[in-house]
C-alpha positions as CSV (number, residue, x, y, z in Angstrom):
1,X,-30.4,16.3,71.9
2,X,-29.7,12.6,71.3
3,X,-30.5,10.3,74.2
4,X,-27.8,7.7,74.9
5,X,-28.9,4.5,76.4
6,X,-27.4,1.1,77.1
7,X,-27.8,-0.2,73.5
8,X,-26.1,2.9,72.1
9,X,-23.3,2.6,74.7
10,X,-22.7,-1.0,73.8
11,X,-22.7,-0.2,70.1
12,X,-20.1,2.6,70.6
13,X,-17.8,0.4,72.8
14,X,-17.9,-2.3,70.1
15,X,-17.1,0.2,67.4
16,X,-14.2,1.6,69.4
17,X,-12.8,-1.8,70.2
18,X,-13.0,-2.9,66.6
19,X,-11.4,0.3,65.4
20,X,-8.5,0.0,67.9
21,X,-8.1,-3.7,66.9
22,X,-8.0,-2.7,63.3
23,X,-5.4,0.0,64.0
24,X,-3.3,-2.4,66.1
25,X,-3.3,-5.1,63.3
26,X,-2.4,-2.5,60.7
27,X,0.4,-1.1,62.8
28,X,1.7,-4.5,63.5
29,X,1.8,-5.5,59.8
30,X,3.5,-2.2,58.9
31,X,0.8,-1.1,56.5
32,X,1.1,2.4,55.2
33,X,-2.5,3.8,55.9
34,X,-3.9,2.3,59.1
35,X,-6.5,5.1,59.2
36,X,-8.3,3.4,56.3
37,X,-9.0,0.4,58.5
38,X,-10.2,2.6,61.4
39,X,-12.6,4.5,59.2
40,X,-13.8,1.3,57.6
41,X,-14.9,0.0,61.0
42,X,-17.2,2.9,61.6
43,X,-18.6,2.9,58.0
44,X,-19.3,-0.8,58.2
45,X,-20.8,-0.9,61.7
46,X,-24.6,-1.3,62.1
47,X,-26.8,-1.9,65.2
48,X,-27.6,-5.5,64.0
49,X,-24.7,-7.9,63.9
50,X,-26.1,-9.6,60.7
51,X,-26.2,-6.3,58.9
52,X,-22.6,-5.7,59.9
53,X,-21.5,-9.0,58.4
54,X,-23.5,-8.5,55.2
55,X,-22.1,-5.0,54.8
56,X,-18.6,-6.3,55.5
57,X,-18.9,-9.0,52.8
58,X,-20.3,-6.5,50.2
59,X,-17.7,-3.8,51.1
60,X,-14.8,-6.2,50.8
61,X,-16.0,-7.6,47.5
62,X,-16.7,-4.2,46.1
63,X,-13.3,-2.9,47.2
64,X,-11.5,-5.8,45.5
65,X,-13.4,-5.2,42.3
66,X,-12.7,-1.5,42.3
67,X,-9.0,-2.1,43.0
68,X,-8.8,-4.5,40.1
69,X,-10.4,-2.0,37.8
70,X,-7.8,0.7,38.8
71,X,-5.0,-1.7,38.2
72,X,-6.2,-2.3,34.7
73,X,-7.1,1.3,33.8
74,X,-4.4,3.6,35.4
75,X,-1.2,2.1,33.9
76,X,-2.9,1.8,30.5
77,X,-4.3,5.4,30.3
78,X,-1.9,7.4,32.6
79,X,-0.4,9.2,29.6
80,X,-3.9,10.3,28.4
81,X,-5.4,12.2,31.3
82,X,-8.6,13.0,29.5
83,X,-9.3,9.3,28.7
84,X,-8.3,8.2,32.2
85,X,-10.6,10.7,33.8
86,X,-13.4,9.6,31.4
87,X,-12.8,5.9,32.1
88,X,-12.8,6.3,35.9
89,X,-15.8,8.6,35.9
90,X,-17.7,6.3,33.6
91,X,-16.9,3.3,35.8
92,X,-18.1,5.1,38.9
93,X,-21.3,6.2,37.1
94,X,-22.0,2.8,35.7
95,X,-21.6,1.1,39.1
96,X,-23.9,3.7,40.6
97,X,-26.5,3.0,37.9
98,X,-26.5,-0.7,38.7
99,X,-26.6,-0.1,42.5
100,X,-29.7,2.1,42.2
101,X,-31.5,-0.6,40.2
102,X,-30.7,-3.3,42.8
103,X,-32.4,-1.6,45.9
104,X,-31.2,-4.3,48.4
105,X,-28.2,-4.3,50.7
106,X,-26.3,-6.0,47.8
107,X,-26.3,-2.6,46.0
108,X,-23.6,-1.6,48.5
109,X,-21.2,-3.9,46.6
110,X,-21.8,-2.1,43.3
111,X,-21.5,1.3,44.9
112,X,-18.2,0.4,46.6
113,X,-16.8,-1.1,43.3
114,X,-17.5,2.3,41.7
115,X,-16.1,4.9,44.1
116,X,-13.2,2.6,45.3
117,X,-11.8,3.0,41.8
118,X,-11.9,6.8,42.3
119,X,-10.3,6.6,45.8
120,X,-7.4,4.5,44.5
121,X,-7.1,5.7,40.9
122,X,-7.1,9.5,41.1
123,X,-4.4,9.8,43.8
124,X,-2.2,7.3,41.9
125,X,-2.0,9.2,38.7
126,X,1.2,10.9,39.7
127,X,2.9,7.6,40.5
128,X,1.2,4.9,38.3
129,X,4.1,2.5,38.9
130,X,2.8,1.9,42.4
131,X,-0.9,1.3,41.5
132,X,-0.8,-2.4,42.2
133,X,0.7,-1.9,45.6
134,X,-1.8,0.8,46.4
135,X,-4.7,-1.3,45.3
136,X,-3.5,-4.3,47.3
137,X,-2.9,-2.0,50.3
138,X,-6.4,-0.6,50.1
139,X,-8.0,-4.1,49.9
140,X,-5.8,-5.2,52.9
141,X,-6.8,-2.2,55.0
142,X,-10.5,-2.5,54.2
143,X,-10.3,-6.3,54.8
144,X,-8.8,-5.7,58.2
145,X,-11.5,-3.1,59.0
146,X,-14.5,-5.1,58.0
147,X,-13.1,-8.3,59.6
148,X,-12.6,-6.5,62.9
149,X,-16.0,-4.9,62.8
150,X,-17.7,-8.2,61.9
151,X,-15.9,-10.2,64.7
152,X,-16.4,-7.7,67.5
153,X,-20.1,-7.0,66.7
154,X,-20.7,-10.7,66.4
155,X,-19.0,-11.7,69.6
156,X,-19.7,-8.9,72.1
157,X,-23.4,-8.6,72.9
158,X,-24.5,-9.3,69.3
159,X,-28.0,-8.1,68.3
160,X,-29.5,-10.7,66.1
161,X,-31.3,-9.8,62.8
162,X,-33.6,-12.8,63.3
163,X,-34.8,-11.4,66.6
164,X,-35.4,-7.9,65.2
165,X,-37.1,-9.3,62.2
166,X,-39.4,-11.5,64.3
167,X,-40.3,-8.4,66.5
168,X,-41.0,-6.3,63.4
169,X,-43.1,-9.0,61.8
170,X,-45.3,-9.2,64.9
171,X,-45.6,-5.4,64.8
172,X,-46.6,-5.5,61.1
173,X,-49.2,-8.2,61.8
174,X,-50.6,-6.2,64.7
175,X,-50.9,-3.2,62.5
176,X,-52.7,-5.2,59.8
177,X,-55.1,-6.8,62.4
178,X,-55.8,-3.3,63.9
179,X,-56.6,-2.0,60.5
180,X,-58.9,-4.9,59.7
181,X,-60.7,-4.7,63.0
182,X,-61.2,-0.9,62.4
183,X,-62.9,-1.3,59.1
184,X,-65.0,-4.3,60.1
185,X,-66.4,-2.5,63.2
186,X,-70.1,-1.7,63.5
187,X,-69.0,1.9,63.4
188,X,-66.0,1.8,61.0
189,X,-63.1,4.1,61.8
190,X,-63.2,7.3,59.7
191,X,-59.5,7.6,59.2
192,X,-57.6,4.4,58.3
193,X,-55.2,6.0,55.8
194,X,-52.3,6.3,58.3
195,X,-52.5,2.5,59.1
196,X,-52.7,1.7,55.4
197,X,-49.7,3.8,54.5
198,X,-47.6,2.5,57.5
199,X,-48.4,-1.1,56.7
200,X,-47.3,-0.7,53.0
201,X,-44.0,1.0,54.1
202,X,-43.4,-1.6,56.8
203,X,-43.8,-4.5,54.4
204,X,-41.0,-3.2,52.1
205,X,-38.8,-2.5,55.2
206,X,-39.3,-6.1,56.3
207,X,-38.2,-7.3,52.8
208,X,-35.0,-5.2,53.1
209,X,-34.3,-6.5,56.6
210,X,-34.7,-10.1,55.5
211,X,-31.8,-9.8,53.1
212,X,-29.4,-9.6,56.1
213,X,-30.7,-12.8,57.7
214,X,-28.3,-15.2,55.8
215,X,-25.4,-13.4,57.4
216,X,-26.9,-13.4,60.9
217,X,-25.3,-14.7,64.1
218,X,-28.4,-16.7,65.2
219,X,-27.9,-20.4,65.5
220,X,-31.2,-21.2,63.8
221,X,-32.5,-18.9,61.0
222,X,-35.7,-18.9,59.1
223,X,-35.5,-20.5,55.6
224,X,-35.6,-18.4,52.5
225,X,-38.9,-20.1,51.6
226,X,-40.4,-19.1,54.9
227,X,-39.3,-15.5,54.6
228,X,-40.5,-15.2,51.0
229,X,-43.8,-16.9,51.9
230,X,-44.4,-14.3,54.7
231,X,-43.6,-11.5,52.3
232,X,-46.0,-12.9,49.7
233,X,-48.9,-13.1,52.2
234,X,-48.3,-9.6,53.5
235,X,-48.3,-8.4,49.9
236,X,-51.6,-10.0,49.4
237,X,-53.2,-8.6,52.6
238,X,-53.0,-4.9,51.8
239,X,-55.1,-4.9,48.6
240,X,-57.6,-7.4,50.1
241,X,-58.2,-5.3,53.2
242,X,-58.5,-2.1,51.1
243,X,-61.0,-3.9,48.8
244,X,-63.1,-5.0,51.8
245,X,-63.1,-1.5,53.1
246,X,-64.2,-0.1,49.8
247,X,-67.1,-2.6,49.4
248,X,-68.3,-2.0,52.9
249,X,-68.5,1.7,52.2
250,X,-70.3,1.1,49.0
251,X,-72.9,-1.1,50.6
252,X,-73.3,1.4,53.5
253,X,-74.0,4.2,51.1
254,X,-76.9,2.1,49.6
255,X,-78.5,1.0,52.9
256,X,-78.2,-1.4,55.8
257,X,-76.0,-4.5,55.3
258,X,-77.9,-7.7,54.3
259,X,-78.2,-10.0,57.3
260,X,-75.9,-12.7,55.9
261,X,-73.2,-10.1,55.1
262,X,-73.5,-8.4,58.5
263,X,-73.2,-11.8,60.2
264,X,-70.1,-12.7,58.1
265,X,-68.5,-9.4,58.8
266,X,-69.1,-9.7,62.6
267,X,-67.7,-13.3,62.5
268,X,-64.6,-12.3,60.7
269,X,-64.0,-9.3,63.0
270,X,-64.4,-11.5,66.1
271,X,-61.8,-13.9,64.7
272,X,-59.4,-11.1,63.8
273,X,-59.6,-9.7,67.4
274,X,-59.4,-13.2,69.0
275,X,-58.2,-16.1,66.7
276,X,-59.8,-18.7,69.0
277,X,-63.2,-17.1,69.1
278,X,-64.7,-18.8,66.0
279,X,-65.0,-22.6,65.6
280,X,-64.0,-24.1,62.3
281,X,-61.6,-26.3,60.5
282,X,-58.1,-25.4,60.0
283,X,-57.8,-24.5,56.3
284,X,-54.0,-24.2,56.4
285,X,-53.4,-27.9,57.1
286,X,-56.4,-29.0,55.0
287,X,-55.0,-27.2,52.0
288,X,-51.5,-28.5,52.5
289,X,-49.9,-25.0,52.6
290,X,-48.6,-25.3,56.2
291,X,-47.4,-28.5,57.8
292,X,-49.4,-30.3,60.5
293,X,-46.5,-29.9,62.9
294,X,-46.2,-26.1,62.4
295,X,-47.3,-23.8,65.2
296,X,-50.7,-22.5,64.2
297,X,-52.5,-19.9,66.3
298,X,-55.5,-19.9,63.9
299,X,-57.3,-23.2,64.5
300,X,-60.6,-21.3,64.8
301,X,-60.6,-19.8,61.3
302,X,-64.2,-19.0,60.4
303,X,-66.0,-20.5,57.4
304,X,-68.0,-17.9,55.5
305,X,-71.1,-19.0,53.7
306,X,-71.5,-17.6,50.1
307,X,-74.4,-15.2,49.6
308,X,-77.5,-16.1,47.5
309,X,-77.4,-15.5,43.8
310,X,-77.2,-11.8,43.1
311,X,-79.4,-10.0,40.5
312,X,-79.0,-6.4,41.5
313,X,-76.1,-4.0,42.3
314,X,-76.3,-4.4,46.1
315,X,-76.3,-8.1,45.7
316,X,-73.3,-8.0,43.4
317,X,-71.4,-5.8,45.9
318,X,-72.3,-8.3,48.6
319,X,-71.0,-11.1,46.5
320,X,-67.7,-9.3,45.9
321,X,-67.4,-8.5,49.6
322,X,-68.0,-12.1,50.7
323,X,-65.4,-13.3,48.2
324,X,-62.8,-10.8,49.4
325,X,-63.6,-11.6,53.1
326,X,-63.0,-15.3,52.3
327,X,-59.7,-14.6,50.7
328,X,-58.8,-12.2,53.6
329,X,-59.4,-14.9,56.2
330,X,-57.3,-17.5,54.3
331,X,-54.4,-15.0,53.8
332,X,-54.5,-13.7,57.4
333,X,-54.5,-17.2,58.8
334,X,-51.4,-18.1,56.7
335,X,-49.8,-14.8,57.7
336,X,-50.3,-15.5,61.4
337,X,-48.8,-19.0,61.1
338,X,-45.8,-17.7,59.2
339,X,-45.2,-14.8,61.6
340,X,-45.3,-17.3,64.5
341,X,-42.8,-19.5,62.7
342,X,-40.4,-16.6,62.0
343,X,-40.7,-15.2,65.5
344,X,-39.8,-18.6,67.0
345,X,-37.4,-20.3,64.6
346,X,-36.8,-23.2,67.0
347,X,-40.4,-24.2,66.9
348,X,-41.7,-26.6,64.2
349,X,-41.6,-24.6,61.0
350,X,-44.3,-23.8,58.5
351,X,-43.7,-25.4,55.1
352,X,-44.5,-23.0,52.3
353,X,-44.7,-24.0,48.7
354,X,-45.0,-22.1,45.5
355,X,-43.2,-18.9,46.6
356,X,-41.0,-16.7,44.4
357,X,-38.5,-14.0,44.9
358,X,-40.1,-10.6,45.4
359,X,-39.1,-8.1,42.7
360,X,-39.0,-4.4,43.6
361,X,-39.7,-1.2,41.6
362,X,-36.9,0.0,39.4
363,X,-36.6,3.5,37.9
364,X,-34.2,3.2,35.0
365,X,-34.7,6.8,34.0
366,X,-33.9,8.2,37.4
367,X,-30.9,5.8,37.8
368,X,-29.5,7.0,34.5
369,X,-30.0,10.7,35.5
370,X,-28.1,10.0,38.8
371,X,-25.3,8.3,36.9
372,X,-25.1,11.2,34.5
373,X,-24.9,13.7,37.3
374,X,-22.0,11.7,38.9
375,X,-20.2,11.4,35.5
376,X,-20.4,15.2,34.9
377,X,-19.4,16.0,38.5
378,X,-16.2,13.8,38.5
379,X,-15.3,15.0,35.0
380,X,-15.7,18.6,36.1
381,X,-13.4,18.1,39.1
382,X,-10.9,16.4,36.9
383,X,-10.9,19.3,34.5
384,X,-10.4,21.7,37.3
385,X,-7.5,19.5,38.6
386,X,-5.8,19.4,35.1
387,X,-6.2,23.1,34.3
388,X,-5.0,24.4,37.7
389,X,-2.3,21.7,38.3
390,X,-3.3,21.7,41.9
391,X,-1.9,18.5,43.5
392,X,-4.9,18.1,45.8
393,X,-7.3,18.1,42.9
394,X,-7.3,14.3,43.1
395,X,-8.9,14.6,46.6
396,X,-11.7,16.8,45.2
397,X,-12.4,14.3,42.4
398,X,-12.6,11.3,44.6
399,X,-14.6,13.0,47.3
400,X,-17.1,14.2,44.7
401,X,-17.5,10.6,43.5
402,X,-18.1,9.4,47.0
403,X,-20.7,12.1,47.9
404,X,-22.6,11.6,44.6
405,X,-22.8,7.8,45.3
406,X,-23.8,8.1,49.0
407,X,-27.0,10.1,48.4
408,X,-28.1,8.9,45.0
409,X,-31.2,7.1,46.3
410,X,-32.8,10.4,47.5
411,X,-35.3,12.4,45.4
412,X,-33.3,15.5,46.1
413,X,-29.8,14.6,47.4
414,X,-28.7,18.2,47.8
415,X,-29.9,18.8,51.4
416,X,-28.2,15.5,52.5
417,X,-25.0,16.5,50.6
418,X,-25.2,19.9,52.3
419,X,-25.4,18.1,55.7
420,X,-22.4,16.0,54.7
421,X,-20.4,19.1,53.9
422,X,-21.4,20.8,57.2
423,X,-20.4,17.8,59.4
424,X,-17.3,17.2,57.4
425,X,-16.2,20.8,58.1
426,X,-17.2,20.3,61.7
427,X,-14.8,17.4,62.0
428,X,-11.8,19.4,60.8
429,X,-11.3,21.5,64.0
430,X,-11.5,18.3,66.1
431,X,-9.0,16.6,63.8
432,X,-6.7,19.7,63.9
433,X,-6.7,19.7,67.8
434,X,-5.7,16.1,67.8
435,X,-3.2,16.4,65.0
436,X,-1.4,19.5,66.2
437,X,-2.1,19.5,69.9
438,X,-2.6,15.9,71.3
439,X,-0.8,13.4,69.0
440,X,2.6,15.1,69.4
441,X,2.5,14.3,73.1
442,X,1.6,10.6,72.7
443,X,4.1,7.7,72.8
444,X,2.8,4.2,72.2
445,X,-0.3,2.5,71.1
446,X,-1.9,2.4,74.6
447,X,-1.6,6.1,74.9
448,X,-3.1,6.6,71.4
449,X,-6.2,4.5,72.4
450,X,-6.7,6.5,75.6
451,X,-6.4,9.7,73.7
452,X,-8.8,8.7,70.9
453,X,-11.4,7.2,73.3
454,X,-13.3,10.3,74.4
455,X,-13.9,11.5,70.8
456,X,-14.6,8.2,69.2
457,X,-16.8,6.8,72.0
458,X,-18.9,10.0,72.0
459,X,-19.3,10.1,68.2
460,X,-20.0,6.3,68.1
461,X,-22.8,6.5,70.7
462,X,-24.5,9.3,68.8
463,X,-24.1,7.4,65.5
464,X,-26.2,4.6,67.0
465,X,-29.2,6.8,67.0
466,X,-30.9,6.5,63.5
467,X,-31.7,10.2,63.2
468,X,-28.1,11.1,63.9
469,X,-26.4,8.5,61.8
470,X,-26.2,10.6,58.7
471,X,-24.4,13.4,60.6
472,X,-21.9,11.3,62.5
473,X,-20.7,9.3,59.5
474,X,-19.1,12.3,57.7
475,X,-17.9,13.5,61.1
476,X,-16.1,10.2,61.7
477,X,-14.8,9.9,58.2
478,X,-13.5,13.5,58.3
479,X,-11.9,12.9,61.7
480,X,-10.2,9.7,60.7
481,X,-9.1,11.1,57.3
482,X,-7.8,14.3,58.9
483,X,-5.7,12.4,61.4
484,X,-4.3,10.1,58.7
485,X,-2.6,7.9,61.3
486,X,0.5,6.0,60.2
487,X,3.3,4.2,62.0
488,X,5.4,7.3,62.2
489,X,3.9,10.6,63.3
490,X,4.3,13.3,60.6
491,X,2.4,16.5,60.4
492,X,2.2,19.0,57.5
493,X,-0.1,22.0,58.1
494,X,-0.1,22.9,54.4
495,X,-1.1,19.4,53.4
496,X,-3.8,19.3,56.0
497,X,-5.2,22.7,54.9
498,X,-5.1,21.8,51.2
499,X,-6.7,18.4,51.7
500,X,-9.5,20.0,53.8
501,X,-10.1,22.6,51.1
502,X,-10.2,19.9,48.4
503,X,-12.8,18.0,50.4
504,X,-15.0,21.0,50.6
505,X,-14.6,21.7,46.8
506,X,-15.5,18.1,46.0
507,X,-18.7,18.1,48.1
508,X,-19.6,21.6,46.7
509,X,-19.1,20.3,43.1
510,X,-21.4,17.3,43.8
511,X,-24.0,19.6,45.3
512,X,-23.9,22.0,42.3
513,X,-24.1,19.4,39.6
514,X,-26.8,17.4,41.4
515,X,-28.9,20.5,41.7
516,X,-28.5,21.2,38.0
517,X,-29.0,17.7,36.7
518,X,-30.5,15.3,39.2
519,X,-32.7,16.8,41.9
520,X,-36.4,16.2,41.7
521,X,-39.2,16.9,44.2
522,X,-41.5,14.5,46.0
523,X,-44.3,15.4,43.6
524,X,-42.2,14.5,40.6
525,X,-41.2,11.2,42.2
526,X,-44.9,10.4,42.9
527,X,-45.8,11.0,39.3
528,X,-43.0,8.8,38.1
529,X,-44.1,6.0,40.5
530,X,-47.7,6.2,39.3
531,X,-46.7,6.2,35.6
532,X,-44.6,3.1,36.2
533,X,-47.6,1.5,37.8
534,X,-49.8,2.3,34.8
535,X,-47.2,0.8,32.4
536,X,-47.2,-2.4,34.4
537,X,-51.0,-2.5,34.4
538,X,-51.1,-2.2,30.6
539,X,-48.7,-5.1,30.4
540,X,-50.7,-7.1,32.9
541,X,-53.8,-6.6,30.8
542,X,-51.9,-8.3,27.9
543,X,-50.2,-11.0,30.0
544,X,-52.1,-11.8,33.2
545,X,-49.5,-14.5,34.0
546,X,-47.3,-11.6,35.2
547,X,-49.5,-11.1,38.3
548,X,-47.0,-12.2,41.1
549,X,-44.2,-9.9,39.7
550,X,-46.7,-7.1,39.1
551,X,-48.3,-7.3,42.5
552,X,-44.9,-7.2,44.3
553,X,-43.8,-4.2,42.4
554,X,-47.1,-2.4,42.9
555,X,-47.0,-2.9,46.6
556,X,-43.4,-1.7,46.7
557,X,-44.6,1.4,44.9
558,X,-47.3,1.9,47.5
559,X,-44.7,1.9,50.2
560,X,-42.5,4.3,48.3
561,X,-45.5,6.6,47.8
562,X,-46.3,6.4,51.5
563,X,-42.8,7.6,52.4
564,X,-43.3,10.8,50.3
565,X,-46.9,11.7,51.4
566,X,-45.7,14.1,54.1
567,X,-43.6,16.1,51.6
568,X,-46.4,17.1,49.2
569,X,-49.4,19.3,49.2
570,X,-52.8,18.1,50.4
571,X,-54.2,17.6,46.9
572,X,-51.6,15.0,46.1
573,X,-51.9,13.0,49.3
574,X,-54.6,10.7,47.9
575,X,-51.8,9.1,45.7
576,X,-51.5,6.1,48.0
577,X,-55.2,5.4,48.1
578,X,-55.3,5.7,44.3
579,X,-52.3,3.4,44.0
580,X,-54.1,0.8,46.1
581,X,-57.2,1.1,43.9
582,X,-54.9,0.4,40.9
583,X,-53.5,-2.6,42.8
584,X,-57.0,-4.0,43.2
585,X,-57.6,-3.4,39.5
586,X,-54.7,-5.6,38.6
587,X,-55.9,-8.4,40.9
588,X,-59.3,-8.2,39.2
589,X,-57.7,-8.3,35.8
590,X,-55.9,-11.5,36.6
591,X,-59.1,-13.1,37.9
592,X,-61.0,-12.4,34.7
593,X,-58.1,-13.6,32.5
594,X,-59.0,-17.3,32.1
595,X,-61.0,-17.9,28.9
596,X,-61.3,-15.7,25.8
597,X,-64.7,-14.2,26.7
598,X,-63.3,-11.1,28.3
599,X,-60.3,-10.5,26.0
600,X,-61.8,-7.4,24.5
601,X,-62.4,-5.9,28.0
602,X,-58.8,-6.5,29.0
603,X,-57.6,-5.0,25.7
604,X,-59.7,-1.8,26.3
605,X,-58.4,-1.6,29.9
606,X,-54.8,-2.0,28.6
607,X,-55.3,0.8,26.1
608,X,-56.5,3.2,28.8
609,X,-53.6,2.3,31.1
610,X,-51.3,2.9,28.2
611,X,-52.7,6.4,27.7
612,X,-52.2,7.1,31.4
613,X,-48.6,5.9,31.3
614,X,-47.9,8.1,28.3
615,X,-48.8,11.2,30.3
616,X,-52.2,12.0,28.9
617,X,-54.0,10.9,32.0
618,X,-57.5,10.9,30.5
619,X,-60.6,9.9,32.5
620,X,-61.8,6.3,31.8
621,X,-63.9,6.3,28.6
622,X,-67.6,5.8,29.0
623,X,-67.4,2.9,26.6
624,X,-65.3,1.1,29.1
625,X,-68.1,1.2,31.7
626,X,-70.4,-0.2,29.1
627,X,-67.9,-3.0,28.4
628,X,-67.7,-3.9,32.1
629,X,-71.5,-3.8,32.5
630,X,-72.0,-6.1,29.5
631,X,-69.4,-8.5,30.9
632,X,-71.3,-8.6,34.3
633,X,-74.6,-9.2,32.5
634,X,-73.0,-11.9,30.3
635,X,-71.6,-13.8,33.4
636,X,-74.9,-13.5,35.2
637,X,-76.8,-14.9,32.2
638,X,-74.4,-17.9,32.0
639,X,-74.2,-18.5,35.8
640,X,-70.4,-18.1,35.4
641,X,-67.8,-18.6,38.1
642,X,-68.7,-16.5,41.1
643,X,-65.1,-15.5,41.6
644,X,-64.9,-14.1,38.1
645,X,-68.2,-12.3,38.6
646,X,-66.9,-10.8,41.9
647,X,-63.8,-9.7,40.1
648,X,-65.8,-7.9,37.4
649,X,-67.8,-6.1,40.2
650,X,-64.6,-5.1,41.8
651,X,-63.2,-3.8,38.5
652,X,-66.3,-1.7,38.0
653,X,-66.1,-0.3,41.5
654,X,-62.4,0.6,41.2
655,X,-62.3,2.0,37.6
656,X,-65.6,3.9,38.0
657,X,-66.0,4.5,41.8
658,X,-68.6,7.3,41.2
659,X,-70.6,5.6,38.5
660,X,-74.4,4.9,39.0
661,X,-75.3,1.5,40.2
662,X,-75.3,-1.3,37.7
663,X,-78.6,-2.5,36.4
664,X,-79.6,-5.6,34.4
665,X,-80.5,-3.9,31.1
666,X,-82.4,-7.0,30.0
667,X,-84.7,-6.9,33.0
668,X,-85.0,-3.1,32.8
669,X,-86.2,-3.3,29.2
C-alpha cells in the first residue's frame, strides 16, 4: 500500500486547491466545459514546481497548435469523412513521431499538438460550424487549468527543481567516487557493474531534470553553460573510470603492479576519498577552466608522474593506465567544482568554456513504427464509427489517439495500456456514485468543493507517489470526464454508459493494434541500441571531429541499456559492459585521429563497425589485430606522442580483450 507523508499531502492539497480554483474561474466565466480545466490541473501537476511550469507552458502551446489545426482541417474536409479521418490520424501520428525523437520535456508540446486535434476534431464532425468556438473553448479551459496549477504549485510550499537537481548531482558524484574508490582499492571490489549501470542511468536522468530549470521558482538558477558543463564532465567520467578498471585488471593478471603505478593508484584513491589529502597545484584555475573565485573543494589534486618509456606489454598497459588516471583526476576535479557550484547557486560560480548541447539517442525506425501503429488505430476506430453510425464512436477514436500517444516511449506499451484501461474502468463506479447519488443533492460551489474533497484529496495524495502515478492519472481523468461538470447539472444515464463503453473500446483498440504492430521486447530494444552505437562508431572512424556528439549519444545509450538489464536473460546482461567498451573504443579512435599515419587503421575499424551495424556481427578480423600491433610498433619506433600510444594500447585492449600480449616483433626477431 502507498505510504502518504507530508510531501504527498501538500502536493494533494495544492492539486485540489488548483482544481477548485480552475473550476471556479470556469464557472464564473460561463464556460461550457469546466471539467476540462479541472482534469488539466491534475494532468499538469508534478512534485517539482519548475516541472509544473514547464509542463504548463508546453501543454498550453501544444493545445493552441492542435486547436488551430482542427480549425483548418474540419471545415475543409467535413464532407469527406475518409479524408478527414486520414488527415486527423496523420497529424496525430506525425506529432507523435516528432515527440519520440525529441526525448526531452519539450516533446510534451508535440504530443499535445497531436492528440488535441483528435480531442477537438472528432467530436466536432457532427457540427463543424462550431469548430472555431470549440477550439477556442478548449484552449481557454486548458489555459485556465495550467495557469491555476502553475500558480498554486509555485506559491504554496513550492519544491524547487534547482534544489532537487543539486541534491541529485551530489548523489551522482558520490556514486562516481564510490565506484572509483572501489576499483582503486588494494583489493578491488569484485562487483562494480551495479554502480556503473546506476551512474549511467543517473547521468541521463540529470540531463532531463535540467531541462526544467529555466522554468523554476528559484531566485538564482544555474546558468545553461554551468549545467551543460557538468553534464559534459559526467559523460567523460564513466568511460574513463571503466578504462582504469579494465587496465588494472589487465595488469593484475600479468603480475604485481609496478611500484610507480601502485604509488599513483594509491595517491589517486586517497584523493578521491579525501580531496584535501594530497598536496598539489589546483589544475582547474591554472588551466583557466574554472574561475579563481569559484568554490573549489579540490585544491589538493594530485600530480601523477608519467611512467618510464615502455618497451613491453606490461609497460604499455602501465602507460595507458597512467594516462587514463591523469585524465580521470582532471575530470573528477572539474566535476566536483561544478557540482559544488550547482548545489549552491548563490556562491561564486564556476565559469565553463567550450561546452555544447548534449544530443541524445534517436531511434527513427521505432518512432516511425509507433506513429504507424497510432495511424492504423485511429483509422480503425474511425472506420468502426462510420460503418456503425454510433454517435459515441468519436469518443473511441479520440481516446485511442490519447492512449497511443501516452505510452509510445515504452518498448512494449501494452501492459501500461492495459493498466490505463483497468484504472479507467475503476474510475467509472466512483464517477457514477457522484453523478447519480451525490451531485443531485448539492447546491452551490462551496458544497461542490466539500463533496469532491474526499475523492480528489485521496487520489491526489496517492498520485504523488511515483510508483502509483501511472495508475492515478487514468483514475482522475476518468473521474473528471465521467462527472463532466457544467454550470447546470444535467445527467443522462444512456450518455454516461455509451461514453464509458466508447472509452473502453478506444483503449482496447489501441492495445490490439499496438500488440500487432509496435510492441518489442527488451532484448530487441537492446539489439537496436547496440546497432545504433556501431553505426555511429563507423561514422566516427571516418570523421573523428564528431567525438562530442558521439560520446553523448553513446553514454545515453549506456543509460538506456542499463534500464533494460533487469528485463532480459542473464546471457544478455553484459550489454552495458560491452557498450562501455565500445565507448572507450570511440575515445581511442578520436585520440589517434590527428595525422595521416593511422588512416588505414581507422578505415579498417570503420569497416568492421559497419559490418556489425548491418547485422552480421562478425568477430574482429585477425588482420585488424596485426594493424593495431604495427601501429603500436611504429609509434614506439618514432617515439610518438605518449597520449596517442596510450590510445592505441587501449584500442587493442578493447577490441581484442582476450588477445595474447603484444610483443615487439623487431626485438623478437
